[in-house]
N, C-alpha and C positions, 0 to 999 in steps of 0.2 A: 093237264100240266098244273102243278101246284106252284103258285107264285109266293115267293118269300120276300116281303119287303121289311127289312129290319130298320131300326132307327138310324143305323149307320148309313143306310142308303137314302133315307127320306130327308134327314137333316141337311145334308149338303144341297139337296134340290130346293128345299124350302129357303135356305140361306141365299142361294143363287137367285131364286125368284124374288125374294125380299129385296136384295141389292138392286135387282133390275128395276123394281117399282120405285125404290128410294131414289135411284139415279135419275129416273124419269121425272119424278117430282121435283128434285133439286134443279134439274135442267129447266123445268118450267118456271121455278122461282127465279133463277138467274135471268131467264129471258124477260120476266116481268120487271126485274130491277133495271135492266138495260133499256127496255122499251119504255121510256119515260112518258111517251105520248099516251100509252094505254092507261097510265095511272089516273090522269084526270079526264081522259076522253070518254071513259066508260059511261058516264052519265052526262056528257057535254053535248050541246047542240052541234050538228055537223058544221055549221058556219063559224064556230069558235076556234081560235087557235090556242089550244091548251098546252100546258106543261112544257118541258124542255126537250129540244131535239136530241137525238141519240148521241151525236158527236159531242155536244156540250156536256151531256150527262156523263159520258165516259171520261171526258177530260176532268170533270169535277171530282171523280173518284181518286185522282192523284193528289188532291190537296188535303190538308189536315181536317177539313170538315166533311170529307167523303163518307165516313161512317154514319154521320147524322143524316146526310142526304139519302144514303142507301137504306137506312132504317125507315125513313119516311116513305120511301118508295114501296115498302112492303105493307100491303093492307092487312088489317086484322080480319081474319076469316075463320071464325070458329063455328063449326056445325052449320055451315052454309049461311051465316049471318051476312047482312049487307055490308058493303064497305063502310068502315068507320072513318068518315072524312075528318071528324074532329081530331082524332088521334093522328091522322096524317098531317093535318095543319099544324099540330103541336110539334111534330118532328121537323117539318119544314121550318117552323119559326126558330127553333134552336139553331139550325144551320144558317138561316137567313140573318139572324142576330150576329153571327160570327163573320158575316160578310160574304157568304157564299152566293154568287150571282144566280146560279141555277135555282137554288132554294128560294131566293127573293122573287124570281120570276114565277115559279110554281105557286108560291103563297099568294102572290098578287092575283093570279088567275082565280084562286079559290075565293078571295075577297070580292073579286069582280062578279063571280057567278054564284056566290053564296053556298059554297061546298064546305061544310063543317064549321063555317063561321057566318056571321051575319053579313049581308051585302054592304060593302063600304067602298065606293069608287075612289074616295080620297086616299084611303090606305092603299088600295090597289095601284093608284097612280104614283104614290110615293115609292112603293116597292119596285114598280116597273122602272122608275127613274133611277133608283139605286143600282139596279142590275144593269141598266143601259149605260150608266156612267162607268161601268167596268167592261164595256164593250160587248154586252150581251145583245146579239142581233135581234133575237125574237122579242126581247123586251122593248127595243127601239121600235119595232113594228107595232107592238101592242099599244105603245104610247101614242102612236100616230092615229090609232083607231078610237082613242078616247080623248081627243083634243078638247072636248067640252069640259073635261074634268082636270083641273090643275092640282098638283100635290100641294097640300097645306101643312106639310111636316107632320101629318098624322101617321102614327105607327101602331102596330099591334101591341096589346097590353103586355105580352111576354117580353117585349123589347126593354121594358122598364125594370125588370127584375134584376137585382144586384148579382154580380158574378164574383163576389168576394171569396177569397180562399177559405177553406173550412178551418175554423178555429181549432178543431180537434185533430188536425193533421199533426203527425209527429214533429216535435221541435218547434211548433208554431204556438205563439201566445197571443192573447187578446185582452184588451181592457174591458170589453163588453161584447155580448153576443148579439145585441140588437143592431140590425142593419136596416138602413132606410134606402128606398129606391131613389134613383135620380129622377129629375122632373121630365115631363114629356118634351119640354123645350131643349133641355140638355141632351136628351136622347136623340132628338132630331139633329142637333148640332154634330154630335159624334158620328151618327150614321150618314151624315152628308159628306163625311171624309172616308169614303169606303176603303180606299187603298191603305190609308194610314191605320184605320181601325183593324183591317185584316192583319197587318203586321203586329200591332199591339196585342190583338187577341191571340196570336201565335206565340209571342215572346213573353208577355206578362206572367203567365203561369209558371214559367221557368224560374222566375224570381219571387214567386209567391205574392205577386202584386195584383190587386183588383184592376181589371181592364179600365173601369170607369175612373179610377184614381189616376192612372197613367195618362188617359186621354184628357183629364182635367188639367194636368200639368202641361201637356203639349199645347192645349188650347190657350192657356194663359201665357206660357213662355213664348210661343212663336206664332200663334194663330194658324197652326198647321202649315207653316211656310218652311219647306225643307232647306232653303237657302238663306234663311234669316240670320242676320249678323247684327249684334248690338254694338253700342258705342264702346262697351268694355270687352269687345271681341268674343262674346258668347255666341256659340255657333249652332246652327241646325235646329231641328224640331224641338229638342229639349234644352236648347241654349246652354251647351257645355262650354265653359271657359277652357282654354288649353290645359291648365293644370288639372282640372277635373277629368278631362278626356284622357290625359296621360295616366292619371290615378286609376282609372277603370279600364285601361287598355283599348281606348278608342283610337283607331288609326285615321279614320276619315269621318269627321263630324258632320260633313255634308252628305254622307251616304245615310239614307233614312234608317236602315236596319242597324247599322253600327251605332248611330246616334241614340236610337231607342234603347239598345242594349246597355250603353253607357249610362243613360238616364235612369233606367230601371235598376241597374246595379247600385247607383247612388241612392235612389229612393229606398231600396232594400236595406242599405246600410243605415240611412237616417231613421227608418222605421224601427230598426233594432236598437239604435242608439237612444232614441226617445220613446221606446216601448209603445209604438203605435199611436202616439199623440199627433194627429194630423196637423194641428195648428203649429206645433213646434217644428214638425218636418217641413211644412210649407215655408215657415219663416227662415229656417236654416237653408233650404234650397235657394231662397232668394238672397239672403244676406250672409250665409255661412254659419256653420254650427258654433264657431268661436264667438261670433257676435251675439247669437242667441244666449249663450252661456254668460257672456259679459253683462247682458241686460237682464239676466235671470228670467228669460221668457221672450215673447215677441218684442223685438226692438221698437223704439218709439219713432221709427222712420215712416213717413207717410207712404212711401213706395212699398215698403214691406208690409205695412198694415193693410194697404189696399190689395196687395197680392194675396195675403192670407184670406181676406174676405172673398176674393174671386174664386179661390180654390174651394173654400167652404160652400159657396153657392152652387158650384158645379157638382162637387162630390157628395155633399149633403150628409156626411158622416164625420163625427169628431175623432173617431178612432179607426184603426185598421190593424188586422192581424200582423204579427211581426215574428221574425225568427229569434228564438232564444239562443243565447251563447254565440251569436255571430260576432258580437263586439261587446266590450264592457260598456254598460249603460251610462248615460250622462249623469253626473252628480247633481245636475239641476233637478232631476226627478225626485230627489230626497228633500227638496226645499218645501216648506209648508205653504209658501205664498209665491207661486210662479206668476210672472206677468202674462196674462192671457187677454183675449178679446171677447 
């Protein structure tokens, strides 16, 4: 019998076989992503408690940082090369910096065991503490096993890199492209407020605001106290007076997310009004933009001058990108000699 296999018969078979193999490979990849214990256990001693449990990992995929965590879960594996732990650590660090408890826990394990990074028990303890403060049970257990190592506010280097909006983004202007990192002490302060940092990290990009700048204002305004109320009735994390709250549509200034949205909207407006001059923005946030214009710069008030210095110390940048055409810029910017500090 003569067999006649034409391309029309072979191609569907090859396609079906290819799809079957591809589906199998994809299924294995998905299983690797969900089985987070396998990620860091492949080379871990049996007695170590590595990575994140499946339930926590699956839950983390529902939050804004889940793509970063998921990317970190996928090892680089080209032509049978060994797991690239340094790349995995970098992926974890991006998510951990944004406040993801699972990533903080996994990165802590890598620092504790020297996978992709140099062994540093102090950093591991700090990361475990940050995750534990968010209710991460495995992190709490891990902390109890390294009681001889107390966190000293040491954090990975990647935590100090600035997250400022890209100056090249459409409609965004900037006075300078040079950006400075915040100090390790400032980073430790911000990351000690995990819940608030997570909110700010989620909300700040919507207003084209650097997370570090927003956190600096919250630190100086309220010391991260959600219920803070001043003698002038400024309320909440970003100390919004009722008039400012109403101006930017804040219904409950004592609700953290609402307050932060209002404060970010005001910062966005001030940055556009003063074309990214952080000193003038800080002075206006404290004393009002009309007062800043009256004194042609930072007012000669001791409180306001101290306030501006505190913001400058925490943020470490004199300028910030701003939205063009959001508001007509201040006439103060055209003066040759503005009052500065």
